[in-house]
N, C-alpha and C positions, 0 to 999 in steps of 0.2 A: 468934222473932220477926224480921220480913220486912227487905231492904234491896233496895235497885236499884241493881244494877248498870250506871252510865251511861258505855257504849264512847264515846269520844273518837278523833280520828286524822285527821294529814292526810292526805284525798283524792289529793294527789298521789303520796303512797306507792303507794298500790292500781295509779295508773296507770302506772306506772312498772312494775309486778312485767307478769311475760310471765304469757301465760294458763294454762299449766302449775300457777307459783309463786299464779296468783288461783285455782287449781282444788285446788289441795293446799290451802290458808285459809283456800276455802270446807269442804271433806270435813275439816281440824281443827277447826271453825268447831262443823258440825254432829254431828260425834262426840261432841263436849266438854259439848253441848244433848243429849246425849241417854246423857253420863256424870252428868249433873244432874238428870236426870230417875229414872234409875236407884237414884243416889241420894237420890232425896227430896230435894233441894234446890232442885229448879225450880219455879218458878211457871208463869212466862211469858216469852219470848223475842221479841223483836223487829227485826230492822235495819230500816234508814229510808232510803230516797229518799235523794238528793243532797242538801244546801243549797240550793243553786237550786231546788228544786222548792218551798222551802218560804216561807209568808208569814212576817211577825210582824203583827199583831193587840194594838195598844192603842185604850183607852178615855178619856181623856180629856172630863171636863167633858162628860159625857152623850154626844160626840160617838166613832164609833167611823172609828180611821185603819190601812188596810194597807198597807205595805211588802213588795216580794220578797227576799224571802230572809230569812235571822237576822240580827242587828242582829251582827256579831264581829268585832273586829278581831283576831282569831288568827287561824294555818292552820289547827287540829285544829277542826272539827268536830262535834255525835253524829253517832253514824252505827247506831245502833241500845244497846238495853238490855236487857236479866235482872232479873229480878225474882224474885226466890231467898228461899228460907227457912233463918234461920246462926241456931245455939247463941246464937250473941255475933256479935261484931265482929270478935273473932278470926278466929272459921271463916269471915264475910263473906268478906273480907282472901286467905286462904288460897283460897275458888273463885276470888276475881278473879282470884289470881295465876295460876290454869289459862286462864281465854280466851284463844287465841289474841292477838284483837287486839293484848293487852297488852303483845306483844311488838315491835309499832306504833305502840302509842300511851299513851293513858292511860284505865285505869277510875277512875271515880268510884262510893266505895260511898258511900252516903251513909243510914241509916235510915229506916223507914215513918215515919210520924208516924200512932198510932192515936189519930184522935177518940175521946172517952169514954172509952180505956185508962187505966190506972190502975196 
């Protein structure tokens, strides 16, 4: 079964890191991605640009509106995602717990809905 692991964190935490701390986090993240590939869990992983680069699109009554940034009242923002293959939710949670940014933020694990699947 496929699960989306959404990586949520406060960008200020990353901004406060030294170059060495950030390099270590980046290396740990890339190494964990390699581990997931080798174990067969990895489907795809991507980091996102900061929330300031985002736009939010809404369509209401046929009209499209675009606003800068995400509409969020929290300090944490979606920073990336990892799409994995896991046996079950427990396996997906185990994989998510190994994501290095789980120590600084939160990983939301959500099953992928497969249309037409029984």
